[in-house]
PDB file of the backbone (N, CA, C, O) and the ligand in Angstrom, with CONECT records:
HET     ZN  A 101       1
ATOM      1  N   MET A   1      47.405   3.579  53.332  1.00  0.00           N
ATOM      2  CA  MET A   1      46.809   2.784  54.403  1.00  0.00           C
ATOM      3  C   MET A   1      45.975   1.665  53.785  1.00  0.00           C
ATOM      4  O   MET A   1      45.187   1.907  52.871  1.00  0.00           O
ATOM      5  N   THR A   2      46.146   0.466  54.274  1.00  0.00           N
ATOM      6  CA  THR A   2      45.372  -0.673  53.779  1.00  0.00           C
ATOM      7  C   THR A   2      44.069  -0.779  54.561  1.00  0.00           C
ATOM      8  O   THR A   2      44.082  -0.851  55.790  1.00  0.00           O
ATOM      9  N   PRO A   3      42.956  -0.789  53.857  1.00  0.00           N
ATOM     10  CA  PRO A   3      41.674  -0.930  54.572  1.00  0.00           C
ATOM     11  C   PRO A   3      41.618  -2.259  55.303  1.00  0.00           C
ATOM     12  O   PRO A   3      42.037  -3.289  54.774  1.00  0.00           O
ATOM     13  N   LYS A   4      41.107  -2.228  56.500  1.00  0.00           N
ATOM     14  CA  LYS A   4      41.042  -3.440  57.309  1.00  0.00           C
ATOM     15  C   LYS A   4      39.752  -4.186  56.998  1.00  0.00           C
ATOM     16  O   LYS A   4      38.660  -3.621  57.057  1.00  0.00           O
ATOM     17  N   ILE A   5      39.895  -5.430  56.674  1.00  0.00           N
ATOM     18  CA  ILE A   5      38.715  -6.241  56.395  1.00  0.00           C
ATOM     19  C   ILE A   5      38.359  -7.034  57.640  1.00  0.00           C
ATOM     20  O   ILE A   5      39.149  -7.833  58.143  1.00  0.00           O
ATOM     21  N   ILE A   6      37.143  -6.789  58.124  1.00  0.00           N
ATOM     22  CA  ILE A   6      36.712  -7.473  59.336  1.00  0.00           C
ATOM     23  C   ILE A   6      35.778  -8.624  58.955  1.00  0.00           C
ATOM     24  O   ILE A   6      34.745  -8.415  58.319  1.00  0.00           O
ATOM     25  N   HIS A   7      36.142  -9.797  59.339  1.00  0.00           N
ATOM     26  CA  HIS A   7      35.298 -10.951  59.048  1.00  0.00           C
ATOM     27  C   HIS A   7      34.474 -11.300  60.284  1.00  0.00           C
ATOM     28  O   HIS A   7      35.021 -11.643  61.331  1.00  0.00           O
ATOM     29  N   LEU A   8      33.173 -11.210  60.151  1.00  0.00           N
ATOM     30  CA  LEU A   8      32.303 -11.558  61.261  1.00  0.00           C
ATOM     31  C   LEU A   8      31.668 -12.904  60.956  1.00  0.00           C
ATOM     32  O   LEU A   8      31.081 -13.101  59.892  1.00  0.00           O
ATOM     33  N   ALA A   9      31.792 -13.813  61.887  1.00  0.00           N
ATOM     34  CA  ALA A   9      31.268 -15.161  61.664  1.00  0.00           C
ATOM     35  C   ALA A   9      29.762 -15.107  61.424  1.00  0.00           C
ATOM     36  O   ALA A   9      29.012 -14.571  62.239  1.00  0.00           O
ATOM     37  N   GLY A  10      29.333 -15.666  60.304  1.00  0.00           N
ATOM     38  CA  GLY A  10      27.909 -15.762  60.011  1.00  0.00           C
ATOM     39  C   GLY A  10      27.245 -14.442  59.693  1.00  0.00           C
ATOM     40  O   GLY A  10      26.017 -14.365  59.657  1.00  0.00           O
ATOM     41  N   SER A  11      28.020 -13.411  59.463  1.00  0.00           N
ATOM     42  CA  SER A  11      27.396 -12.108  59.231  1.00  0.00           C
ATOM     43  C   SER A  11      26.926 -11.947  57.789  1.00  0.00           C
ATOM     44  O   SER A  11      26.078 -11.104  57.498  1.00  0.00           O
ATOM     45  N   GLY A  12      27.481 -12.760  56.887  1.00  0.00           N
ATOM     46  CA  GLY A  12      27.050 -12.727  55.494  1.00  0.00           C
ATOM     47  C   GLY A  12      27.207 -11.366  54.885  1.00  0.00           C
ATOM     48  O   GLY A  12      28.222 -10.705  55.104  1.00  0.00           O
ATOM     49  N   THR A  13      26.227 -10.928  54.122  1.00  0.00           N
ATOM     50  CA  THR A  13      26.333  -9.682  53.375  1.00  0.00           C
ATOM     51  C   THR A  13      26.199  -8.451  54.264  1.00  0.00           C
ATOM     52  O   THR A  13      26.482  -7.341  53.814  1.00  0.00           O
ATOM     53  N   LYS A  14      25.776  -8.619  55.507  1.00  0.00           N
ATOM     54  CA  LYS A  14      25.574  -7.453  56.367  1.00  0.00           C
ATOM     55  C   LYS A  14      26.879  -6.764  56.728  1.00  0.00           C
ATOM     56  O   LYS A  14      26.873  -5.637  57.223  1.00  0.00           O
ATOM     57  N   ALA A  15      27.986  -7.429  56.485  1.00  0.00           N
ATOM     58  CA  ALA A  15      29.281  -6.854  56.848  1.00  0.00           C
ATOM     59  C   ALA A  15      29.819  -5.932  55.760  1.00  0.00           C
ATOM     60  O   ALA A  15      30.933  -5.419  55.865  1.00  0.00           O
ATOM     61  N   TRP A  16      29.014  -5.724  54.704  1.00  0.00           N
ATOM     62  CA  TRP A  16      29.529  -4.975  53.565  1.00  0.00           C
ATOM     63  C   TRP A  16      30.048  -3.597  53.944  1.00  0.00           C
ATOM     64  O   TRP A  16      31.041  -3.140  53.379  1.00  0.00           O
ATOM     65  N   ALA A  17      29.399  -2.929  54.883  1.00  0.00           N
ATOM     66  CA  ALA A  17      29.772  -1.560  55.232  1.00  0.00           C
ATOM     67  C   ALA A  17      31.124  -1.521  55.940  1.00  0.00           C
ATOM     68  O   ALA A  17      31.781  -0.480  55.967  1.00  0.00           O
ATOM     69  N   TYR A  18      31.534  -2.632  56.503  1.00  0.00           N
ATOM     70  CA  TYR A  18      32.761  -2.653  57.281  1.00  0.00           C
ATOM     71  C   TYR A  18      33.920  -3.287  56.534  1.00  0.00           C
ATOM     72  O   TYR A  18      35.058  -3.267  57.003  1.00  0.00           O
ATOM     73  N   SER A  19      33.630  -3.844  55.382  1.00  0.00           N
ATOM     74  CA  SER A  19      34.694  -4.513  54.649  1.00  0.00           C
ATOM     75  C   SER A  19      35.116  -3.671  53.451  1.00  0.00           C
ATOM     76  O   SER A  19      34.527  -2.631  53.159  1.00  0.00           O
ATOM     77  N   ASP A  20      36.122  -4.135  52.786  1.00  0.00           N
ATOM     78  CA  ASP A  20      36.677  -3.378  51.681  1.00  0.00           C
ATOM     79  C   ASP A  20      35.933  -3.696  50.383  1.00  0.00           C
ATOM     80  O   ASP A  20      36.529  -4.116  49.391  1.00  0.00           O
ATOM     81  N   VAL A  21      34.636  -3.488  50.418  1.00  0.00           N
ATOM     82  CA  VAL A  21      33.834  -3.697  49.217  1.00  0.00           C
ATOM     83  C   VAL A  21      34.248  -2.661  48.189  1.00  0.00           C
ATOM     84  O   VAL A  21      34.401  -1.483  48.513  1.00  0.00           O
ATOM     85  N   ARG A  22      34.429  -3.093  46.961  1.00  0.00           N
ATOM     86  CA  ARG A  22      34.840  -2.143  45.927  1.00  0.00           C
ATOM     87  C   ARG A  22      33.651  -1.318  45.465  1.00  0.00           C
ATOM     88  O   ARG A  22      32.759  -1.806  44.770  1.00  0.00           O
ATOM     89  N   LEU A  23      33.663  -0.069  45.865  1.00  0.00           N
ATOM     90  CA  LEU A  23      32.609   0.837  45.454  1.00  0.00           C
ATOM     91  C   LEU A  23      33.092   1.605  44.228  1.00  0.00           C
ATOM     92  O   LEU A  23      34.293   1.820  44.064  1.00  0.00           O
ATOM     93  N   PRO A  24      32.166   2.019  43.367  1.00  0.00           N
ATOM     94  CA  PRO A  24      32.579   2.844  42.238  1.00  0.00           C
ATOM     95  C   PRO A  24      33.149   4.173  42.737  1.00  0.00           C
ATOM     96  O   PRO A  24      32.812   4.624  43.831  1.00  0.00           O
ATOM     97  N   ASP A  25      34.004   4.793  41.939  1.00  0.00           N
ATOM     98  CA  ASP A  25      34.657   6.035  42.354  1.00  0.00           C
ATOM     99  C   ASP A  25      33.701   7.215  42.359  1.00  0.00           C
ATOM    100  O   ASP A  25      33.876   8.172  43.113  1.00  0.00           O
ATOM    101  N   SER A  26      32.706   7.134  41.521  1.00  0.00           N
ATOM    102  CA  SER A  26      31.726   8.210  41.504  1.00  0.00           C
ATOM    103  C   SER A  26      30.355   7.613  41.227  1.00  0.00           C
ATOM    104  O   SER A  26      30.227   6.495  40.728  1.00  0.00           O
ATOM    105  N   LEU A  27      29.332   8.396  41.566  1.00  0.00           N
ATOM    106  CA  LEU A  27      27.971   7.911  41.439  1.00  0.00           C
ATOM    107  C   LEU A  27      27.093   9.072  40.982  1.00  0.00           C
ATOM    108  O   LEU A  27      27.219  10.190  41.483  1.00  0.00           O
ATOM    109  N   GLY A  28      26.215   8.802  40.039  1.00  0.00           N
ATOM    110  CA  GLY A  28      25.328   9.859  39.584  1.00  0.00           C
ATOM    111  C   GLY A  28      23.917   9.618  40.068  1.00  0.00           C
ATOM    112  O   GLY A  28      23.465   8.475  40.141  1.00  0.00           O
ATOM    113  N   PHE A  29      23.218  10.695  40.400  1.00  0.00           N
ATOM    114  CA  PHE A  29      21.805  10.568  40.742  1.00  0.00           C
ATOM    115  C   PHE A  29      21.103  11.866  40.373  1.00  0.00           C
ATOM    116  O   PHE A  29      21.755  12.873  40.096  1.00  0.00           O
ATOM    117  N   MET A  30      19.782  11.845  40.371  1.00  0.00           N
ATOM    118  CA  MET A  30      19.029  13.044  40.003  1.00  0.00           C
ATOM    119  C   MET A  30      18.437  13.673  41.256  1.00  0.00           C
ATOM    120  O   MET A  30      17.966  12.976  42.155  1.00  0.00           O
ATOM    121  N   SER A  31      18.468  15.008  41.301  1.00  0.00           N
ATOM    122  CA  SER A  31      17.796  15.728  42.374  1.00  0.00           C
ATOM    123  C   SER A  31      17.116  16.942  41.766  1.00  0.00           C
ATOM    124  O   SER A  31      17.653  17.584  40.863  1.00  0.00           O
ATOM    125  N   THR A  32      15.922  17.252  42.273  1.00  0.00           N
ATOM    126  CA  THR A  32      15.171  18.373  41.715  1.00  0.00           C
ATOM    127  C   THR A  32      15.578  19.677  42.382  1.00  0.00           C
ATOM    128  O   THR A  32      15.541  19.791  43.607  1.00  0.00           O
ATOM    129  N   CYS A  33      15.963  20.656  41.582  1.00  0.00           N
ATOM    130  CA  CYS A  33      16.351  21.967  42.088  1.00  0.00           C
ATOM    131  C   CYS A  33      15.110  22.689  42.626  1.00  0.00           C
ATOM    132  O   CYS A  33      14.116  22.829  41.913  1.00  0.00           O
ATOM    133  N   PRO A  34      15.166  23.146  43.885  1.00  0.00           N
ATOM    134  CA  PRO A  34      14.006  23.815  44.475  1.00  0.00           C
ATOM    135  C   PRO A  34      13.755  25.193  43.848  1.00  0.00           C
ATOM    136  O   PRO A  34      12.670  25.756  43.997  1.00  0.00           O
ATOM    137  N   ASN A  35      14.746  25.726  43.159  1.00  0.00           N
ATOM    138  CA  ASN A  35      14.637  27.059  42.563  1.00  0.00           C
ATOM    139  C   ASN A  35      13.949  27.018  41.198  1.00  0.00           C
ATOM    140  O   ASN A  35      12.946  27.698  40.987  1.00  0.00           O
ATOM    141  N   CYS A  36      14.490  26.216  40.267  1.00  0.00           N
ATOM    142  CA  CYS A  36      13.922  26.157  38.920  1.00  0.00           C
ATOM    143  C   CYS A  36      13.052  24.924  38.714  1.00  0.00           C
ATOM    144  O   CYS A  36      12.436  24.756  37.661  1.00  0.00           O
ATOM    145  N   ASN A  37      13.004  24.041  39.751  1.00  0.00           N
ATOM    146  CA  ASN A  37      12.135  22.867  39.698  1.00  0.00           C
ATOM    147  C   ASN A  37      12.477  21.889  38.580  1.00  0.00           C
ATOM    148  O   ASN A  37      11.615  21.146  38.111  1.00  0.00           O
ATOM    149  N   ASP A  38      13.715  21.892  38.163  1.00  0.00           N
ATOM    150  CA  ASP A  38      14.171  20.973  37.130  1.00  0.00           C
ATOM    151  C   ASP A  38      15.026  19.879  37.773  1.00  0.00           C
ATOM    152  O   ASP A  38      15.769  20.143  38.719  1.00  0.00           O
ATOM    153  N   ALA A  39      14.920  18.677  37.268  1.00  0.00           N
ATOM    154  CA  ALA A  39      15.763  17.586  37.762  1.00  0.00           C
ATOM    155  C   ALA A  39      17.186  17.797  37.269  1.00  0.00           C
ATOM    156  O   ALA A  39      17.415  17.959  36.070  1.00  0.00           O
ATOM    157  N   ARG A  40      18.129  17.796  38.179  1.00  0.00           N
ATOM    158  CA  ARG A  40      19.541  18.020  37.845  1.00  0.00           C
ATOM    159  C   ARG A  40      20.356  16.773  38.129  1.00  0.00           C
ATOM    160  O   ARG A  40      20.235  16.165  39.193  1.00  0.00           O
ATOM    161  N   ALA A  41      21.181  16.402  37.173  1.00  0.00           N
ATOM    162  CA  ALA A  41      22.061  15.253  37.376  1.00  0.00           C
ATOM    163  C   ALA A  41      23.169  15.639  38.341  1.00  0.00           C
ATOM    164  O   ALA A  41      23.842  16.652  38.151  1.00  0.00           O
ATOM    165  N   GLN A  42      23.356  14.831  39.377  1.00  0.00           N
ATOM    166  CA  GLN A  42      24.391  15.092  40.363  1.00  0.00           C
ATOM    167  C   GLN A  42      25.483  14.044  40.241  1.00  0.00           C
ATOM    168  O   GLN A  42      25.219  12.865  40.005  1.00  0.00           O
ATOM    169  N   GLN A  43      26.694  14.496  40.404  1.00  0.00           N
ATOM    170  CA  GLN A  43      27.812  13.562  40.391  1.00  0.00           C
ATOM    171  C   GLN A  43      28.454  13.613  41.762  1.00  0.00           C
ATOM    172  O   GLN A  43      28.877  14.675  42.218  1.00  0.00           O
ATOM    173  N   ILE A  44      28.526  12.476  42.414  1.00  0.00           N
ATOM    174  CA  ILE A  44      29.083  12.439  43.762  1.00  0.00           C
ATOM    175  C   ILE A  44      30.420  11.733  43.769  1.00  0.00           C
ATOM    176  O   ILE A  44      30.571  10.652  43.200  1.00  0.00           O
ATOM    177  N   TYR A  45      31.373  12.345  44.406  1.00  0.00           N
ATOM    178  CA  TYR A  45      32.684  11.729  44.561  1.00  0.00           C
ATOM    179  C   TYR A  45      32.928  11.482  46.036  1.00  0.00           C
ATOM    180  O   TYR A  45      32.387  12.182  46.892  1.00  0.00           O
ATOM    181  N   GLY A  46      33.730  10.502  46.325  1.00  0.00           N
ATOM    182  CA  GLY A  46      34.017  10.199  47.724  1.00  0.00           C
ATOM    183  C   GLY A  46      32.875   9.445  48.351  1.00  0.00           C
ATOM    184  O   GLY A  46      32.171   9.967  49.216  1.00  0.00           O
ATOM    185  N   LEU A  47      32.689   8.198  47.909  1.00  0.00           N
ATOM    186  CA  LEU A  47      31.535   7.420  48.344  1.00  0.00           C
ATOM    187  C   LEU A  47      31.564   7.083  49.824  1.00  0.00           C
ATOM    188  O   LEU A  47      30.513   6.925  50.445  1.00  0.00           O
ATOM    189  N   ARG A  48      32.751   6.973  50.393  1.00  0.00           N
ATOM    190  CA  ARG A  48      32.811   6.669  51.829  1.00  0.00           C
ATOM    191  C   ARG A  48      32.228   7.824  52.637  1.00  0.00           C
ATOM    192  O   ARG A  48      31.542   7.620  53.638  1.00  0.00           O
ATOM    193  N   ILE A  49      32.516   9.036  52.180  1.00  0.00           N
ATOM    194  CA  ILE A  49      31.962  10.223  52.836  1.00  0.00           C
ATOM    195  C   ILE A  49      30.444  10.236  52.667  1.00  0.00           C
ATOM    196  O   ILE A  49      29.698  10.574  53.586  1.00  0.00           O
ATOM    197  N   LEU A  50      30.011   9.857  51.457  1.00  0.00           N
ATOM    198  CA  LEU A  50      28.583   9.817  51.176  1.00  0.00           C
ATOM    199  C   LEU A  50      27.874   8.812  52.089  1.00  0.00           C
ATOM    200  O   LEU A  50      26.831   9.112  52.668  1.00  0.00           O
ATOM    201  N   VAL A  51      28.455   7.623  52.205  1.00  0.00           N
ATOM    202  CA  VAL A  51      27.853   6.588  53.056  1.00  0.00           C
ATOM    203  C   VAL A  51      27.795   7.079  54.494  1.00  0.00           C
ATOM    204  O   VAL A  51      26.799   6.878  55.189  1.00  0.00           O
ATOM    205  N   ARG A  52      28.871   7.725  54.935  1.00  0.00           N
ATOM    206  CA  ARG A  52      28.916   8.283  56.294  1.00  0.00           C
ATOM    207  C   ARG A  52      27.799   9.289  56.504  1.00  0.00           C
ATOM    208  O   ARG A  52      27.141   9.293  57.545  1.00  0.00           O
ATOM    209  N   SER A  53      27.587  10.150  55.499  1.00  0.00           N
ATOM    210  CA  SER A  53      26.546  11.163  55.598  1.00  0.00           C
ATOM    211  C   SER A  53      25.169  10.516  55.717  1.00  0.00           C
ATOM    212  O   SER A  53      24.315  10.968  56.480  1.00  0.00           O
ATOM    213  N   LEU A  54      24.973   9.452  54.948  1.00  0.00           N
ATOM    214  CA  LEU A  54      23.688   8.750  54.993  1.00  0.00           C
ATOM    215  C   LEU A  54      23.468   8.112  56.364  1.00  0.00           C
ATOM    216  O   LEU A  54      22.395   8.218  56.958  1.00  0.00           O
ATOM    217  N   VAL A  55      24.515   7.449  56.845  1.00  0.00           N
ATOM    218  CA  VAL A  55      24.403   6.723  58.111  1.00  0.00           C
ATOM    219  C   VAL A  55      24.278   7.689  59.286  1.00  0.00           C
ATOM    220  O   VAL A  55      23.499   7.446  60.208  1.00  0.00           O
ATOM    221  N   ASP A  56      25.038   8.779  59.258  1.00  0.00           N
ATOM    222  CA  ASP A  56      25.050   9.742  60.371  1.00  0.00           C
ATOM    223  C   ASP A  56      23.966  10.802  60.258  1.00  0.00           C
ATOM    224  O   ASP A  56      23.882  11.708  61.088  1.00  0.00           O
ATOM    225  N   ASN A  57      23.126  10.684  59.213  1.00  0.00           N
ATOM    226  CA  ASN A  57      22.039  11.632  59.034  1.00  0.00           C
ATOM    227  C   ASN A  57      22.522  13.067  58.796  1.00  0.00           C
ATOM    228  O   ASN A  57      21.868  14.032  59.193  1.00  0.00           O
ATOM    229  N   GLN A  58      23.664  13.180  58.149  1.00  0.00           N
ATOM    230  CA  GLN A  58      24.180  14.497  57.777  1.00  0.00           C
ATOM    231  C   GLN A  58      23.557  14.918  56.447  1.00  0.00           C
ATOM    232  O   GLN A  58      23.260  14.064  55.612  1.00  0.00           O
ATOM    233  N   PRO A  59      23.351  16.230  56.238  1.00  0.00           N
ATOM    234  CA  PRO A  59      22.779  16.671  54.962  1.00  0.00           C
ATOM    235  C   PRO A  59      23.700  16.355  53.785  1.00  0.00           C
ATOM    236  O   PRO A  59      24.923  16.441  53.897  1.00  0.00           O
ATOM    237  N   ILE A  60      23.086  15.984  52.642  1.00  0.00           N
ATOM    238  CA  ILE A  60      23.836  15.748  51.410  1.00  0.00           C
ATOM    239  C   ILE A  60      23.391  16.817  50.425  1.00  0.00           C
ATOM    240  O   ILE A  60      22.197  16.960  50.164  1.00  0.00           O
ATOM    241  N   GLU A  61      24.323  17.556  49.884  1.00  0.00           N
ATOM    242  CA  GLU A  61      23.972  18.667  49.018  1.00  0.00           C
ATOM    243  C   GLU A  61      24.001  18.312  47.539  1.00  0.00           C
ATOM    244  O   GLU A  61      24.852  17.560  47.064  1.00  0.00           O
ATOM    245  N   ALA A  62      23.029  18.889  46.830  1.00  0.00           N
ATOM    246  CA  ALA A  62      22.982  18.771  45.380  1.00  0.00           C
ATOM    247  C   ALA A  62      23.219  20.172  44.809  1.00  0.00           C
ATOM    248  O   ALA A  62      23.122  21.171  45.523  1.00  0.00           O
ATOM    249  N   TYR A  63      23.531  20.226  43.509  1.00  0.00           N
ATOM    250  CA  TYR A  63      23.893  21.506  42.906  1.00  0.00           C
ATOM    251  C   TYR A  63      23.176  21.700  41.579  1.00  0.00           C
ATOM    252  O   TYR A  63      23.037  20.758  40.798  1.00  0.00           O
ATOM    253  N   CYS A  64      22.721  22.922  41.326  1.00  0.00           N
ATOM    254  CA  CYS A  64      22.124  23.272  40.047  1.00  0.00           C
ATOM    255  C   CYS A  64      23.061  24.235  39.331  1.00  0.00           C
ATOM    256  O   CYS A  64      23.323  25.334  39.819  1.00  0.00           O
ATOM    257  N   ALA A  65      23.568  23.817  38.164  1.00  0.00           N
ATOM    258  CA  ALA A  65      24.528  24.637  37.421  1.00  0.00           C
ATOM    259  C   ALA A  65      23.854  25.878  36.826  1.00  0.00           C
ATOM    260  O   ALA A  65      24.515  26.885  36.573  1.00  0.00           O
ATOM    261  N   VAL A  66      22.539  25.802  36.604  1.00  0.00           N
ATOM    262  CA  VAL A  66      21.812  26.938  36.032  1.00  0.00           C
ATOM    263  C   VAL A  66      21.607  28.033  37.087  1.00  0.00           C
ATOM    264  O   VAL A  66      21.873  29.208  36.835  1.00  0.00           O
ATOM    265  N   CYS A  67      21.135  27.634  38.262  1.00  0.00           N
ATOM    266  CA  CYS A  67      20.875  28.613  39.337  1.00  0.00           C
ATOM    267  C   CYS A  67      22.132  28.867  40.173  1.00  0.00           C
ATOM    268  O   CYS A  67      22.189  29.811  40.962  1.00  0.00           O
ATOM    269  N   LYS A  68      23.140  28.003  39.983  1.00  0.00           N
ATOM    270  CA  LYS A  68      24.351  28.074  40.812  1.00  0.00           C
ATOM    271  C   LYS A  68      24.003  28.038  42.296  1.00  0.00           C
ATOM    272  O   LYS A  68      24.479  28.846  43.093  1.00  0.00           O
ATOM    273  N   GLU A  69      23.163  27.079  42.630  1.00  0.00           N
ATOM    274  CA  GLU A  69      22.725  26.964  44.014  1.00  0.00           C
ATOM    275  C   GLU A  69      22.842  25.548  44.533  1.00  0.00           C
ATOM    276  O   GLU A  69      22.659  24.581  43.793  1.00  0.00           O
ATOM    277  N   PHE A  70      23.150  25.438  45.812  1.00  0.00           N
ATOM    278  CA  PHE A  70      23.176  24.145  46.488  1.00  0.00           C
ATOM    279  C   PHE A  70      21.912  24.001  47.312  1.00  0.00           C
ATOM    280  O   PHE A  70      21.337  24.992  47.761  1.00  0.00           O
ATOM    281  N   TRP A  71      21.481  22.759  47.508  1.00  0.00           N
ATOM    282  CA  TRP A  71      20.379  22.492  48.422  1.00  0.00           C
ATOM    283  C   TRP A  71      20.560  21.091  48.982  1.00  0.00           C
ATOM    284  O   TRP A  71      21.153  20.230  48.331  1.00  0.00           O
ATOM    285  N   PRO A  72      20.047  20.858  50.197  1.00  0.00           N
ATOM    286  CA  PRO A  72      20.134  19.501  50.753  1.00  0.00           C
ATOM    287  C   PRO A  72      19.087  18.607  50.088  1.00  0.00           C
ATOM    288  O   PRO A  72      17.936  19.013  49.930  1.00  0.00           O
ATOM    289  N   ILE A  73      19.476  17.406  49.702  1.00  0.00           N
ATOM    290  CA  ILE A  73      18.524  16.527  49.035  1.00  0.00           C
ATOM    291  C   ILE A  73      17.482  16.029  50.034  1.00  0.00           C
ATOM    292  O   ILE A  73      17.723  16.010  51.241  1.00  0.00           O
ATOM    293  N   THR A  74      16.325  15.630  49.519  1.00  0.00           N
ATOM    294  CA  THR A  74      15.212  15.220  50.376  1.00  0.00           C
ATOM    295  C   THR A  74      15.422  13.817  50.930  1.00  0.00           C
ATOM    296  O   THR A  74      16.309  13.083  50.496  1.00  0.00           O
ATOM    297  N   ALA A  75      14.581  13.464  51.901  1.00  0.00           N
ATOM    298  CA  ALA A  75      14.656  12.128  52.512  1.00  0.00           C
ATOM    299  C   ALA A  75      14.426  11.058  51.455  1.00  0.00           C
ATOM    300  O   ALA A  75      15.071  10.010  51.480  1.00  0.00           O
ATOM    301  N   ASN A  76      13.507  11.317  50.524  1.00  0.00           N
ATOM    302  CA  ASN A  76      13.242  10.365  49.440  1.00  0.00           C
ATOM    303  C   ASN A  76      14.475  10.165  48.578  1.00  0.00           C
ATOM    304  O   ASN A  76      14.822   9.040  48.220  1.00  0.00           O
ATOM    305  N   GLU A  77      15.135  11.277  48.249  1.00  0.00           N
ATOM    306  CA  GLU A  77      16.333  11.203  47.417  1.00  0.00           C
ATOM    307  C   GLU A  77      17.462  10.487  48.144  1.00  0.00           C
ATOM    308  O   GLU A  77      18.251   9.770  47.529  1.00  0.00           O
ATOM    309  N   ARG A  78      17.534  10.683  49.453  1.00  0.00           N
ATOM    310  CA  ARG A  78      18.547   9.975  50.253  1.00  0.00           C
ATOM    311  C   ARG A  78      18.299   8.477  50.187  1.00  0.00           C
ATOM    312  O   ARG A  78      19.229   7.683  50.051  1.00  0.00           O
ATOM    313  N   ALA A  79      17.019   8.103  50.287  1.00  0.00           N
ATOM    314  CA  ALA A  79      16.661   6.680  50.239  1.00  0.00           C
ATOM    315  C   ALA A  79      17.033   6.093  48.884  1.00  0.00           C
ATOM    316  O   ALA A  79      17.550   4.978  48.803  1.00  0.00           O
ATOM    317  N   GLU A  80      16.765   6.851  47.819  1.00  0.00           N
ATOM    318  CA  GLU A  80      17.106   6.392  46.473  1.00  0.00           C
ATOM    319  C   GLU A  80      18.617   6.222  46.328  1.00  0.00           C
ATOM    320  O   GLU A  80      19.105   5.274  45.712  1.00  0.00           O
ATOM    321  N   LEU A  81      19.327   7.161  46.909  1.00  0.00           N
ATOM    322  CA  LEU A  81      20.780   7.149  46.852  1.00  0.00           C
ATOM    323  C   LEU A  81      21.336   5.922  47.585  1.00  0.00           C
ATOM    324  O   LEU A  81      22.255   5.256  47.110  1.00  0.00           O
ATOM    325  N   ALA A  82      20.755   5.647  48.746  1.00  0.00           N
ATOM    326  CA  ALA A  82      21.173   4.473  49.522  1.00  0.00           C
ATOM    327  C   ALA A  82      20.931   3.209  48.704  1.00  0.00           C
ATOM    328  O   ALA A  82      21.748   2.289  48.705  1.00  0.00           O
ATOM    329  N   TRP A  83      19.795   3.178  48.006  1.00  0.00           N
ATOM    330  CA  TRP A  83      19.458   2.027  47.179  1.00  0.00           C
ATOM    331  C   TRP A  83      20.443   1.893  46.022  1.00  0.00           C
ATOM    332  O   TRP A  83      20.896   0.796  45.696  1.00  0.00           O
ATOM    333  N   LEU A  84      20.764   3.027  45.411  1.00  0.00           N
ATOM    334  CA  LEU A  84      21.741   3.033  44.321  1.00  0.00           C
ATOM    335  C   LEU A  84      23.073   2.450  44.774  1.00  0.00           C
ATOM    336  O   LEU A  84      23.716   1.679  44.060  1.00  0.00           O
ATOM    337  N   LEU A  85      23.464   2.839  45.974  1.00  0.00           N
ATOM    338  CA  LEU A  85      24.744   2.374  46.510  1.00  0.00           C
ATOM    339  C   LEU A  85      24.763   0.857  46.653  1.00  0.00           C
ATOM    340  O   LEU A  85      25.786   0.208  46.435  1.00  0.00           O
ATOM    341  N   LEU A  86      23.609   0.306  47.023  1.00  0.00           N
ATOM    342  CA  LEU A  86      23.541  -1.131  47.253  1.00  0.00           C
ATOM    343  C   LEU A  86      23.428  -1.918  45.956  1.00  0.00           C
ATOM    344  O   LEU A  86      23.812  -3.086  45.905  1.00  0.00           O
ATOM    345  N   THR A  87      22.912  -1.299  44.922  1.00  0.00           N
ATOM    346  CA  THR A  87      22.647  -2.030  43.680  1.00  0.00           C
ATOM    347  C   THR A  87      23.639  -1.718  42.581  1.00  0.00           C
ATOM    348  O   THR A  87      23.680  -2.405  41.560  1.00  0.00           O
ATOM    349  N   GLU A  88      24.435  -0.688  42.785  1.00  0.00           N
ATOM    350  CA  GLU A  88      25.402  -0.269  41.752  1.00  0.00           C
ATOM    351  C   GLU A  88      26.338  -1.394  41.372  1.00  0.00           C
ATOM    352  O   GLU A  88      27.208  -1.212  40.521  1.00  0.00           O
TER     353      GLU A  88
HETATM  354 ZN    ZN A 101      17.965  25.416  39.367  1.00  0.00          ZN2+
END
């Protein structure tokens, strides 16, 4: 399926979410494990799903390989992630 590029007159950079902007295939960020309190590097795949989760306010899970536990990242971490997406 070819992604549809929507051109909005005068919309400038605000149309990025709706156009076929080339996003990286994966993105790394840090999240602190609530169990061992250590910062864990997270690797996220499927950036469109990630963006959807951010926009729709769905929980985004992080994982600790030591504790083998998942947890939803905090609002601060979500904000950082959103920023990463825009600056990557
Ligand atoms: Zn842990």
